C-alpha positions in Angstrom: 0.1 -0.4 0.1 1.2 3.2 -0.7 2.2 5.1 2.2 0.8 8.9 1.7 3.1 12.2 3.4 0.5 14.8 4.3 2.0 17.9 5.1 0.5 18.6 8.8 0.9 22.0 10.6 -0.9 22.4 14.3 -3.6 24.5 14.1 -3.1 25.1 10.1 -5.6 26.2 7.6 -6.5 23.4 4.3 -8.0 23.7 1.3 -9.3 20.6 0.6 -10.7 18.2 -2.6 -13.0 15.3 -2.0 -14.3 13.6 -4.6 -17.3 10.5 -5.1 -16.0 7.3 -6.5 -18.1 7.4 -9.0 -18.3 11.1 -10.9 -21.9 10.9 -12.2 -24.0 10.3 -9.0 -25.1 13.6 -7.3 -25.2 12.3 -3.8 -23.8 15.2 -2.2 -26.4 17.6 -3.1 -29.2 14.9 -3.4 -28.6 14.4 0.8 -27.3 17.5 1.5 -29.2 17.0 4.9 -26.8 14.3 5.4 -23.7 15.3 4.5 -24.3 19.0 6.7 -25.3 16.4 9.7 -22.0 14.8 9.1 -20.0 17.8 8.8 -21.7 19.3 12.3 -21.4 15.7 14.4 -18.0 15.6 13.5 -17.3 19.2 14.2 -18.6 18.9 17.0 -15.9 16.0 18.3 -13.4 17.3 16.5 -13.4 20.8 16.5 -12.6 22.8 13.3 -13.4 25.9 12.0 -15.0 26.4 8.0 -13.9 29.1 6.5 -14.6 28.4 2.6 -17.0 25.8 1.2 -18.8 24.6 -1.8 -20.9 21.9 -2.2 -21.1 20.0 -5.8 -23.4 17.2 -7.0 -20.0 14.6 -7.0 -17.0 17.1 -5.1 -16.2 19.3 -2.7 -14.2 22.0 -2.1 -13.2 23.7 1.9 -10.6 25.5 3.5 -10.5 24.4 7.4 -8.6 25.9 10.3 -7.8 23.6 12.8 -8.0 24.5 16.8 -3.7 25.2 17.8 -2.9 22.2 19.5 -4.5 20.0 16.3 -3.3 18.5 13.0 -5.3 15.5 12.4 -7.6 16.2 9.3 -7.9 13.0 8.0 -9.4 11.5 11.0 -12.1 14.1 10.6 -12.7 13.3 6.8 -12.1 9.8 7.7 -15.4 10.4 10.3 -17.2 13.0 7.8 -17.6 10.1 5.1 -18.3 7.3 7.1 -21.1 9.5 8.8 -22.8 10.2 5.5 -21.7 7.1 3.8 -23.9 5.3 6.6 -27.0 7.6 6.1 -27.2 7.1 2.2 -29.0 3.4 1.1 -26.9 0.6 -1.0 -26.3 0.5 -4.3 -23.1 2.4 -5.6 -20.9 -0.1 -7.4 -17.9 -1.7 -4.9 -15.1 -3.2 -6.5 -13.5 -6.5 -5.1 -10.9 -4.4 -2.9 -13.3 -2.4 -0.9 -16.0 -5.6 -0.7 -13.1 -7.7 0.8 -12.6 -4.9 3.1 -15.7 -4.1 4.0 -16.3 -0.7 2.3 -18.3 1.4 0.6 -18.3 2.6 -2.4 -19.7 6.5 -2.4 -15.9 8.5 -2.2 -12.8 8.4 -3.5 -10.5 6.8 -0.6 -8.0 9.8 -0.8 -8.6 13.3 -1.0 -6.5 16.1 -2.1 -5.1 18.7 0.5 -3.3 21.8 0.2 -1.5 24.2 2.8 -2.6 27.7 2.8 0.9 29.8 2.5 -0.2 32.9 3.3 -3.6 35.8 3.3 -3.0 35.9 -0.7 -2.9 32.3 -1.2 -5.8 32.1 1.0 -8.1 34.5 -1.2 -7.1 32.9 -4.3 -8.4 29.4 -3.1 -11.7 31.1 -1.5 -12.1 32.8 -5.1 -11.9 29.7 -6.6 -14.2 27.8 -4.0 -16.5 30.5 -5.0 -16.3 30.3 -8.6 -16.1 26.8 -8.9 -20.2 26.0 -9.8 -19.7 28.4 -12.8 -16.8 26.9 -13.6 -18.1 23.5 -14.3 -21.4 25.0 -15.8 -24.4 24.6 -13.0 -25.0 28.2 -12.9 -24.2 31.3 -14.9 -23.8 33.8 -11.5 -22.0 32.4 -8.4 -24.9 33.8 -6.3 -27.0 31.1 -7.9 -25.5 28.2 -6.5 -27.1 27.6 -3.2 -24.7 25.4 -1.6 -21.7 27.6 -0.8 -20.2 30.1 1.7 -20.8 32.7 -0.6 -23.6 33.4 0.6 -22.2 34.4 4.5 -19.4 36.3 2.5 -22.0 38.6 1.4 -23.5 38.9 4.4 -20.3 39.7 5.7 -19.6 42.3 2.9 -16.5 40.2 1.5 -18.2 40.0 -1.4 -20.4 42.0 -3.6 -23.7 39.6 -4.7 -23.3 40.1 -7.9 -19.3 39.1 -7.6 -17.9 37.0 -10.6 -21.2 37.1 -11.8 -22.6 35.9 -15.3 -20.3 38.5 -17.1 -16.9 36.9 -16.0 -16.2 34.5 -19.1 -13.3 31.5 -19.7 -10.8 34.3 -20.7 -11.5 36.2 -17.1 -11.5 33.0 -15.3 -8.1 31.4 -16.7 -6.6 35.5 -16.2 -8.2 35.6 -12.0 -7.7 31.9 -11.2 -4.5 31.0 -13.5 -5.9 28.0 -14.9 
């Protein structure tokens, strides 16, 4: 088995991407209540701050800040995935490997993380998170996607409601986000 090296920082701030195993499914938005509950239950036992988040049908992006003496984000993700999976009826494709281990086939086994280096890095990742539903073609304006911390950022006066609206085209996206 591959040994994954994760860069861990006590009290660190991290950007994560977490995917469903079957990317054509819409489990995350179809079962948004179960996902929210999984986050709530895990946060209660293993606190962390969700600085930004977007939930798409088949994956999510989020930025978390862990408590000062904590660095174990993997435990939190394992518990969130497990809690969510328990609420979803069975029916997904399960590989032989997963079946032997008694695993469900809802989530990709791994996730991607990035340690946020500074304020500029934080802001770029928050922008990336909030623009993601537009990037994937779910909406034309960021404000139209309901499963996003964008709305909290608008209430706090950090973004205007029309930030990155329909007038932003693909070229603008590449210039802003470097993709």
